[in-house]
BATILUM-102986 format. One record per residue (C-alpha): x, y, z. Coordinates in steps of 0.25 Angstrom, whole numbers, padded with zeros to 4 digits, always signed. Each point is the difference from the previous one (the first is absolute). Last residue first. Example, Ala and Ser with C-alpha at 12.3 -4.5 7.8 and 13.67 -1.06 7.14 Angstrom:
+0055-0004+0029 -0006-0014+0002 
//
This chain:
+0230-0351+0529 +0015-0003+0000 +0002-0015+0003 +0010-0007+0009 +0001-0014-0003 -0005-0009+0011 -0004-0012-0008 +0013-0002-0007 +0010+0000+0012 -0011-0007+0008 +0000-0012-0009 -0012-0002-0010 -0011-0009+0004 -0001-0012-0009 -0009-0003-0012 +0003-0014-0007 +0007+0002-0013 -0008-0007-0011 -0003+0013-0008 +0014+0005+0001 +0004+0010+0011 +0008+0012-0004 +0014-0002+0007 +0005-0001+0014 +0014-0004+0004 +0004-0004+0015 +0012+0008+0006 -0007+0002+0013 -0002+0015-0002 -0008-0003-0013 +0006-0002-0014 -0007+0005-0013 -0001-0009-0012 -0002+0002-0015 -0005-0007-0012 +0001-0013+0007 +0007-0013-0004 +0014+0006+0003 -0004+0001+0015 -0002-0016+0000 +0012-0003+0008 -0006+0002+0013 -0015-0001-0001 -0007+0013-0002 -0010+0005+0010 -0013+0005-0007 -0005+0014-0003 -0014+0005-0003 +0001+0014-0006 -0005+0014+0003 +0003+0013-0007 -0003+0014+0006 -0001+0014-0005 +0000+0014+0007 +0015+0002-0003 +0003-0008-0013 -0001-0015+0000 +0011-0009-0007 -0007-0010-0009 +0005-0014+0005 +0013-0007-0005 +0002-0006+0014 +0013+0007+0002 -0006+0013-0006 -0012+0000+0010 +0010-0003+0011 +0008+0012-0003 -0013+0009-0001 -0004-0005+0014 +0014+0003+0006 -0001+0014-0006 -0013+0003+0005 -0007+0011-0009 -0010-0011-0005 -0005-0010+0009 +0002-0015+0000 -0010-0010+0006 +0005-0014+0001 -0010-0012+0000 +0003-0013+0007 -0014-0001+0006 +0005+0005+0014 +0006+0011-0008 -0013+0005-0005 -0006+0001+0014 +0012+0008+0005 +0000+0010-0012 -0015+0001-0001 +0000+0008+0014 +0010+0010-0005 -0008+0002-0013 -0013+0002+0007 +0007+0010+0009 +0005+0008-0012 -0014-0001-0007 -0004+0015+0004 -0008+0003-0012 -0013-0008+0001 -0008-0008-0010 +0008-0013+0004 +0000-0005-0015 +0003+0015-0005 +0010+0003+0011 +0009-0012-0003 -0001+0003-0015 +0004+0014+0003 +0012-0004+0008 +0004-0007-0013 +0002-0015-0002 +0011-0005-0009 -0003-0014-0004 +0008-0012+0004 -0011-0007+0008 -0013+0009+0000 -0007-0010+0008 +0006+0002+0014 +0001+0015-0001 -0014+0001-0004 -0004-0009+0011 +0007+0008+0010 -0006+0013-0004 -0014-0006-0001 +0001-0005+0014 -0003+0013+0007 -0011+0004-0010 -0007-0013+0003 +0002-0011-0011 -0009-0003-0012 +0008+0011-0008 +0012-0009+0000 -0007-0012-0005 -0006+0008-0011 +0014+0005-0004 +0005-0015+0000 -0012-0004-0009 +0003+0012-0009 +0014-0004-0003 +0009+0011+0005 +0005+0010-0010 -0010+0011+0001 +0002+0000+0015 +0015+0000-0002 +0000+0013-0008 +0014+0001-0007 +0008+0012-0001 -0003+0005-0015 +0008-0005-0011 +0003+0008-0013 -0007-0001-0013 +0007+0012-0006 +0008+0011+0009 +0003+0014-0005 -0006-0003-0013 +0000+0011-0011 -0014-0002-0006 +0000+0001-0015 -0003-0015-0002 -0014+0003+0006 -0003+0008-0013 -0007-0012-0007 -0009-0002+0012 -0006+0014-0001 +0002+0007+0013 -0014+0001+0006 -0009+0012+0000 -0007+0010+0009 -0012+0008-0005 -0007+0000+0014 -0011-0010-0006 +0011-0010-0003 +0008+0000-0013 -0001-0001-0015 +0012-0002-0009 +0013-0005+0006 +0011+0010+0004 +0014+0000-0006 -0004+0010-0010 -0002+0011+0010 +0013-0001+0006 +0004-0004+0014 +0014+0000+0005 +0002-0014+0006 +0007-0006+0012 +0000-0014+0006 -0003-0008+0012 -0003-0015+0000 -0006-0009+0011 -0001-0015+0003 -0005-0008+0012 -0009-0008-0010 -0013+0002+0009 +0005+0014+0005 +0001+0006-0014 +0007+0013-0001 +0000+0010-0012 +0007+0014+0001 +0001+0010-0011 +0007+0013+0003 -0004+0011-0009 +0008+0011-0008 -0009+0010-0006 -0003+0003-0015 -0015-0004+0002 -0003-0003+0015 -0010+0012+0002 -0008-0006-0011 -0003-0012+0009 +0007-0013+0001 -0005-0014+0005 +0010-0011+0004 -0006-0014-0003 +0012-0006-0007 +0003-0010+0010 -0012-0002+0009 +0002+0005+0015 +0002+0014-0006 +0008+0011+0005 +0003+0013-0007 +0010+0010+0007 +0001+0014-0005 +0013+0008-0003 +0005+0014+0001 +0015+0002-0002 +0006+0007+0011 +0014-0006-0002 -0002-0009+0012 -0013-0005-0006 -0013+0007+0004 -0013-0008+0003 -0015+0003-0002 +0001+0005-0014 -0015+0001-0004 +0001+0015-0002 -0009+0003+0012 +0008-0011+0008 +0012+0009+0001 +0012-0007+0004 +0003-0009+0012 +0015-0003+0003 +0006-0013-0004 +0009-0008+0010 +0000-0012-0009 -0006-0010+0009 -0008+0010+0008 -0006+0006-0013 -0003-0014-0005 -0008-0004+0013 -0008+0013-0001 -0004-0002-0014 -0003-0015+0003 -0009+0004+0011 -0008+0009-0009 -0001-0010-0011 -0003-0011+0010 -0013+0007+0003 -0007-0002-0013 -0003-0014+0003 -0008+0004+0012 -0013+0003-0008 +0000-0014-0005 +0002-0007+0013 +0013-0005+0003 +0002-0016+0002 +0007-0001-0014 +0011+0008+0007 +0003-0012+0008 +0004+0000+0015 -0013+0004+0007 -0002-0002+0015 -0007+0013+0001 +0007+0007+0012 +0014-0006+0000 -0001-0002-0015 -0002+0014-0004 -0001-0004-0015 +0004+0014-0004 +0012+0001+0009 +0005-0014-0003 -0001+0004-0015 +0008+0012+0003 +0011-0008+0008 +0001-0009-0012 +0002+0011-0009 +0010+0007+0009 +0008-0013+0002 +0001-0002-0015 +0003+0015-0002 +0012-0001+0009 +0005-0013-0006 +0000+0005-0014 +0015-0004-0002 +0005+0013-0004 -0009+0008+0010 +0005+0015+0001 +0009-0002-0012 -0011-0005-0009 -0009+0011+0005 +0011+0011-0003 +0002-0006-0014 -0014+0002-0004 
//
């Protein structure tokens, strides 16, 4: 397993691959869905296939011989299979897996946690009984034998699942064009993915919607920061906000800081006129952003 750890030491590649796989399965731009719990029963088998492809890309694994049950090949040509389960410990094994090395992936989009481990399956490790196909689960008292590559690691956040339900209902009441603006307005301080925007808009080309939203939000004192833009990333760090990655956005309501009060705020950012701005407090009156903060260039 050393090659897998070396390829992705902090787990970030797999985390992004898992979130992307969830997004692919939910197909938000077409269906408007944003939680795995919204999948139909027959659709819940589909994440396994998508996760296998996502993991192969993350680790540059080759495809093996599916007839042997070993669908993936490690760099040393060791055959392995991926078992994915939305429920921790829910992996199922057939007789083909006895004596074979298997990768075990669990991910939960409700808790935003995931785990990846490896285990060579032995007959005595499997619980008695099984499903009609003869597949059996790993017995609970053998889970400690799993060699964890990442255990209970964080997935990239899903802003739609993190928003208060009332806010989300208010967003979805809007017309398609306005939903992008309202999501960016209400998801203050949250990382918003492009997929989140496409899901509420139910369309894939949201670049124009984001550009339109930037001016409208700025008039209300809300700055829109884009991942992949170095100036935006510096501002996010200065304000102690999450730093968006390419394809992600973060919004925040700002307020002008009175001279001499800068130390009372967590962070400040100057405009071109030398005024300092910080995250707005609840009693700050919304004011339009200055030109230098509202016309930030954005890669879309």
